[in-house]
C-alpha positions as CSV (number, residue, x, y, z in Angstrom):
1,X,152.5,208.2,195.8
2,X,150.4,209.1,192.8
3,X,148.6,212.5,192.4
4,X,144.9,212.2,191.5
5,X,142.6,215.1,190.7
6,X,138.9,214.7,190.8
7,X,136.9,217.4,189.1
8,X,133.3,218.0,190.2
9,X,130.5,219.1,187.9
10,X,130.3,222.4,189.8
11,X,133.9,223.3,188.9
12,X,135.5,222.3,192.3
13,X,138.4,220.0,192.3
14,X,139.9,217.7,194.9
15,X,143.6,216.8,194.7
16,X,144.8,213.7,196.5
17,X,148.1,212.1,197.0
18,X,147.4,208.4,196.9
19,X,149.5,205.3,197.7
20,X,150.3,203.3,194.5
21,X,148.1,200.2,194.2
22,X,145.0,202.1,195.3
23,X,142.0,202.4,192.9
24,X,140.4,205.8,192.0
25,X,137.2,204.5,193.7
26,X,138.9,203.6,197.0
27,X,140.9,206.8,197.1
28,X,137.7,208.8,196.7
29,X,135.8,206.8,199.3
30,X,138.5,206.9,201.9
31,X,138.9,210.7,201.4
32,X,135.1,211.2,201.6
33,X,134.9,212.7,198.1
34,X,131.3,213.2,197.1
35,X,130.4,211.9,193.7
36,X,131.7,208.4,194.0
37,X,129.5,205.8,195.6
38,X,131.2,202.5,195.0
39,X,128.2,200.5,196.0
40,X,129.6,197.1,195.1
41,X,132.9,197.7,196.9
42,X,135.0,197.6,193.7
43,X,133.8,194.5,192.0
44,X,132.8,196.2,188.7
45,X,129.2,195.2,189.4
46,X,127.4,198.5,189.9
47,X,128.8,201.4,187.9
48,X,128.5,203.8,190.8
49,X,132.2,204.8,190.5
50,X,131.9,206.0,186.9
51,X,134.4,208.7,185.9
52,X,135.5,210.4,182.7
53,X,139.2,210.2,182.4
54,X,140.8,213.3,181.0
55,X,142.1,212.9,177.5
56,X,145.8,213.1,178.4
57,X,145.5,209.9,180.5
58,X,143.2,207.8,178.5
59,X,145.9,206.0,176.5
60,X,147.9,205.3,179.6
61,X,145.2,203.0,181.0
62,X,144.9,199.3,180.4
63,X,142.2,198.1,178.0
64,X,138.7,197.9,179.3
65,X,137.8,194.4,180.5
66,X,134.6,192.6,179.5
67,X,132.9,193.2,182.9
68,X,133.8,196.8,183.0
69,X,132.6,197.4,179.5
70,X,129.3,195.7,180.3
71,X,128.8,197.9,183.4
72,X,129.7,201.1,181.6
73,X,126.5,200.5,179.5
74,X,124.6,200.8,182.8
75,X,125.9,204.2,184.1
76,X,123.4,206.8,185.3
77,X,125.3,209.5,183.3
78,X,125.9,209.1,179.6
79,X,128.8,206.9,178.6
80,X,131.6,208.4,176.7
81,X,133.1,205.6,174.6
82,X,136.6,206.9,174.9
83,X,136.8,208.5,178.3
84,X,134.3,206.6,180.5
85,X,135.8,204.1,183.0
86,X,134.9,202.6,186.4
87,X,137.0,204.1,189.1
88,X,137.3,200.7,190.8
89,X,139.2,199.4,187.7
90,X,141.8,202.2,187.6
91,X,144.7,201.3,189.8
92,X,147.0,204.2,190.6
93,X,150.7,203.8,189.8
94,X,153.7,205.9,188.6
95,X,152.6,206.0,184.9
96,X,149.3,207.5,186.0
97,X,150.8,210.1,188.3
98,X,148.9,213.3,187.9
99,X,145.8,211.6,186.4
100,X,142.7,213.8,186.3
101,X,139.1,212.5,186.1
102,X,135.8,214.3,185.8
103,X,132.9,213.1,188.0
104,X,129.5,212.8,186.3
105,X,126.5,214.7,187.4
106,X,125.0,211.6,189.0
107,X,125.9,208.0,189.8
108,X,122.4,206.7,190.5
C-alpha cells in the first residue's frame, strides 16, 4: 500500500492508502475525491487529472512522456513546468509512498 495525500485548493486534504500499481487518477476516482475528472479514463488524452506534485516527490517520478507533455500544454489551470503531471501517468509504488499532490482550481 502507498499513502497518497491530495490537497484541495480550499486547504482540505484527503489521505488515501492505495494498492501499489494504482494511478493517482484511479485512486481519486474510486474514492470519489472531487477535483479529478479523468474524462479519458487514463489514456493521457484529456488533461482532466492534472495535479501539481509536491517538490519532495518530483524527482522520484519517471520522466514525462511525449503524450503527457503534450496534454500538459492543454490544462485548464496553469502548467508548472516542474510540478505539473497527469494523475493517470503517476503509478503509485513503494518509492512514492507518502506522495503529496495539489489539485488545481479547475480541470475544465
